C-alpha positions in Angstrom: 69.2 -50.4 21.7 71.5 -47.5 21.7 74.4 -46.9 19.3 73.2 -49.5 16.7 72.9 -48.8 13.1 69.6 -49.2 11.2 70.3 -52.6 9.9 71.3 -53.9 13.4 68.1 -52.6 15.0 66.0 -54.0 12.2 67.6 -57.4 12.5 67.3 -57.4 16.3 63.5 -56.8 15.9 63.3 -59.5 13.2 61.9 -57.1 10.6 62.7 -57.9 6.9 63.8 -55.3 4.3 60.6 -56.0 2.5 58.5 -55.3 5.6 60.4 -52.0 6.2 60.0 -51.0 2.6 56.3 -51.8 2.7 55.8 -49.8 5.9 57.6 -46.8 4.3 56.0 -47.1 0.9 59.2 -47.5 -1.0 60.8 -50.3 -3.1 62.9 -52.8 -1.1 66.0 -51.8 -3.1 65.4 -48.2 -2.0 65.3 -49.2 1.6 68.3 -51.5 1.3 70.3 -48.5 -0.2 69.3 -46.4 2.7 70.7 -48.9 5.1 74.0 -48.8 3.2 74.0 -45.1 2.9 72.0 -43.5 5.8 73.1 -40.0 4.9 70.8 -40.3 1.9 67.7 -40.6 4.1 65.5 -37.5 4.4 64.7 -36.2 7.9 61.1 -37.3 7.4 62.0 -40.8 6.5 64.5 -41.0 9.3 61.6 -40.2 11.7 59.4 -42.8 10.0 62.2 -45.5 10.3 62.8 -44.7 13.9 59.0 -44.9 14.6 58.7 -48.3 12.8 61.7 -49.6 14.8 60.4 -48.0 18.0 63.7 -46.2 18.7 64.7 -42.6 18.9 66.0 -40.9 15.8 69.2 -39.9 17.6 70.0 -43.5 18.8 70.3 -44.7 15.2 71.2 -41.5 13.3 73.0 -39.2 15.5 74.8 -41.2 18.2 77.6 -42.3 15.9 78.5 -42.8 12.3 75.5 -45.1 11.6 77.3 -47.0 8.9 80.1 -48.2 11.3 78.8 -48.5 14.9 
């Protein structure tokens, strides 16, 4: 799953916003905002998200503008 944004990967893996938020220990609105604005995600949370989604950090954060690809 290369060159997909966070939302696309999450949906492909059939994970809800609520499940992601719970796994990250944040409010669902916080996680939803991160999907809309990935530049607001800390490095630590980027690694946590990638781990939960079982993808590399660079495939969803560095390969392209993650809001548009």
